PAMAR-593509 format. One record per residue (C-alpha): residue in three letters; x, y, z. Coordinates in steps of 0.02 Angstrom, whole numbers, plus 50000, padded with zeros to 5 digits. Each point is the difference from the previous one (the first is absolute). Example, Ala and Ser with C-alpha at 12.3 -4.5 7.8 and 13.67 -1.06 7.14 Angstrom:
% residues 2
ALA506154977550390;SER500695017249967;
//
This chain:
% residues 298
UNK592345446362759;UNK499535005949819;UNK500454985049913;UNK499765007449832;UNK501485013550006;UNK501265000849843;UNK501384993850135;UNK499324982150067;UNK499214997549839;UNK501735000149908;UNK500654989550142;UNK498644985049980;UNK500225000549801;UNK501984996650037;UNK499594988550090;UNK498974990549912;UNK501195002549852;UNK501474994550072;UNK498944981850049;UNK499424999849825;UNK498474997950057;UNK499025003549797;UNK501264987849930;UNK499834985650155;UNK500274984449897;UNK499254985650097;UNK498435006850027;UNK499795007749799;UNK500414981349957;UNK498764990250153;UNK498545012550050;UNK498495000949867;UNK499975018949948;UNK498135002550034;UNK499824992050156;UNK499625009250151;UNK500554995950186;UNK499555007950174;UNK501765003850113;UNK499915002250182;UNK501485007950093;UNK500244993850172;UNK500925000050143;UNK500774987850079;UNK500905007550170;UNK499125014250122;UNK500675017049905;UNK499485018049959;UNK499255000949828;UNK500975012449875;UNK499905001049806;UNK498244996249958;UNK500095015049876;UNK501504992449896;UNK498544984949937;UNK498895012649898;UNK501705009849940;UNK500664983049941;UNK498874993249918;UNK499505014949899;UNK501705004449953;UNK500414984149956;UNK498395001449873;UNK500975013149894;UNK501384990849999;UNK499344986349940;UNK499314999949819;UNK499344983749980;UNK497754999550013;UNK500034988550128;UNK500705014950110;UNK498885013549965;UNK498774989950121;UNK498755011250140;UNK500794993250163;UNK499165001050191;UNK500835003950166;UNK499054997050141;UNK500665005750173;UNK499084998050148;UNK499595015950089;UNK500764993350147;UNK501804998349915;UNK500835015549962;UNK501985005050008;UNK500385000950171;UNK498724987050081;UNK500834985850076;UNK499354982149959;UNK500194982850061;UNK500904984849897;UNK498924994849859;UNK498895013249986;UNK499315005949822;UNK500735016949939;UNK499075002549840;UNK499414988849884;UNK500385004449818;UNK498954993449842;UNK501205004749823;UNK500484991549842;UNK501034981250066;UNK501345003449916;UNK500335017950052;UNK499624996850203;UNK501294985149972;UNK501555015349910;UNK499625011050109;UNK499944988650169;UNK501765001750059;UNK500195017949967;UNK498545002150115;UNK500284990250147;UNK501755006449972;UNK499505015950044;UNK498994997650129;UNK501054985650111;UNK501155013949976;UNK498945015450069;UNK498864989650129;UNK501644993750095;UNK500575019750024;UNK498335004050056;UNK499804984450103;UNK501975002950084;UNK499485019850028;UNK498644992950083;UNK501004992550129;UNK500955013550044;UNK498705009449998;UNK499014989450141;UNK501854996550120;UNK499805018050008;UNK498285004650059;UNK499455011450132;UNK501735009149997;UNK499685015649880;UNK501374996949892;UNK499614996349795;UNK500974989049891;UNK500855006249870;UNK500624992549814;UNK501665004749935;UNK500585002849801;UNK500684980749994;UNK498824994249895;UNK500254990149841;UNK500495013249851;UNK498325004549902;UNK498964991350144;UNK499895014850123;UNK498545007349953;UNK499264982150049;UNK500834994450135;UNK499645016550100;UNK498194997649948;UNK500064983650081;UNK500875005250171;UNK498615012050024;UNK498624986949955;UNK501014990850170;UNK499865015350096;UNK501575008249959;UNK500405018449935;UNK500945005049881;UNK501715007650042;UNK500695010349824;UNK499284991549831;UNK501625006849920;UNK501635011550012;UNK499085014149941;UNK498745000050131;UNK500575001150166;UNK501815007950083;UNK500964985350089;UNK501815008250047;UNK501074984850018;UNK501704994250085;UNK500925005249809;UNK498835014149964;UNK500885009150141;UNK501764993849956;UNK499785005049841;UNK499025013650037;UNK501515011050116;UNK499114994250155;UNK498394999050092;UNK499875020050014;UNK500375003749832;UNK498954986849920;UNK498425003750106;UNK500235019349971;UNK499944995549813;UNK498484988250013;UNK499065010650114;UNK500075014149886;UNK499984994449816;UNK498514987450067;UNK498384999249888;UNK498495005950100;UNK499394989050117;UNK501434987150014;UNK500644995850165;UNK501914995850014;UNK500294984450095;UNK501894994950060;UNK500824982450017;UNK500644999250198;UNK501034984950054;UNK500885008050154;UNK499635014150163;UNK501105009449892;UNK499294998049855;UNK498265004650076;UNK500475014350086;UNK500875007249842;UNK498304996849868;UNK498885009450156;UNK501145013449996;UNK500015003949828;UNK498084999749986;UNK499434982349937;UNK498194998449992;UNK499994980450032;UNK501254986050072;UNK500304984449921;UNK501004990350149;UNK500934986049887;UNK500494983650076;UNK499905004950178;UNK499584989150153;UNK498184999950048;UNK501025007250197;UNK500955013649861;UNK498385002749898;UNK498775005350178;UNK501605013150067;UNK499995008749811;UNK498255000650014;UNK499995008250181;UNK501285013049927;UNK499115005049836;UNK498335002250116;UNK501065011050115;UNK500605010849863;UNK498495000149886;UNK498875006350183;UNK499055014249975;UNK500484998649813;UNK499394993049829;UNK500024980050045;UNK501554989849919;UNK499244983349934;UNK501224985750046;UNK500084985149914;UNK501104985550024;UNK500984987849841;UNK501114987549976;UNK499844980550022;UNK498405002550112;UNK499484980249999;UNK498104994650039;UNK500544994550162;UNK500835016350060;UNK498915013749929;UNK499285000150143;UNK501375006450122;UNK500195012049848;UNK498085005550009;UNK499975001050204;UNK501645011949995;UNK498785016249943;UNK500305001349818;UNK498815004649863;UNK500354990249853;UNK501124983249974;UNK500534997849813;UNK500344981149962;UNK500784996349837;UNK499524982150013;UNK498215000449970;UNK500355005149818;UNK501584988749985;UNK499874985250092;UNK498334996750012;UNK499484981349939;UNK498814999349864;UNK498014989850066;UNK499524986449953;UNK498675005149871;UNK499344985949844;UNK499014999649889;UNK498764987649958;UNK499234998249818;UNK498484992249945;UNK499364998749820;UNK497855006049988;UNK498824992149932;
//
């Protein structure tokens, strides 16, 4: 990921403004403006790292926001070659070392840690799901169940954990759900319209919940099937039907979705689907435990 994109920089700036980082009352009153320090960012658990790029960006943005002379100093972020986004690390491992003005480090500490903990938590949780279906051929997808404003970063974290990104937004893919069918005049009318008016390269995916809905979707031209809230047994039967229908034709990918957990994902993968989408990757992942240890430089 390019951490210098305008959207990401705007997000990071908003985080600093929200925390009033340039008006840190405690640090301003207690820390010598000339003091330089070294901050070690440490993993406090086994985890998959994500978000190392925010360190450099937060500090550069802070320097632009803070008009105090002590903020305009050179800083250095040192990362070990073997530590990068997507790598597994162990408890106590140093992720990066930052040499900077002590006031700046203290004022930026919380926002840096908050985002790294959140993204690393998503990457770590995703890796658990990916590991759980290893060898099955199925791939783990994320969803649009993300924190508003953080989608780009959260989906990046999923990819760092070995997952695959589903639609980034409503404009980047076609997914016909039951509400579209109900409001659009029925499955036949909706699919005909979608297939006729879509942009080049867009695949029409249809969500189905029953055998009857599956048959309708196949009959009227669905190019990908989302098997929603089915049991592994039902998914296996649906996949068999999809494979039979598409024999000798363009293969129709099958995706399982709906309340799938770490303890059940293997059964869905073994049912034969190509993809398994898991909203919990982004909406329920626990933050990883990361700390920052700051010491004065001699």
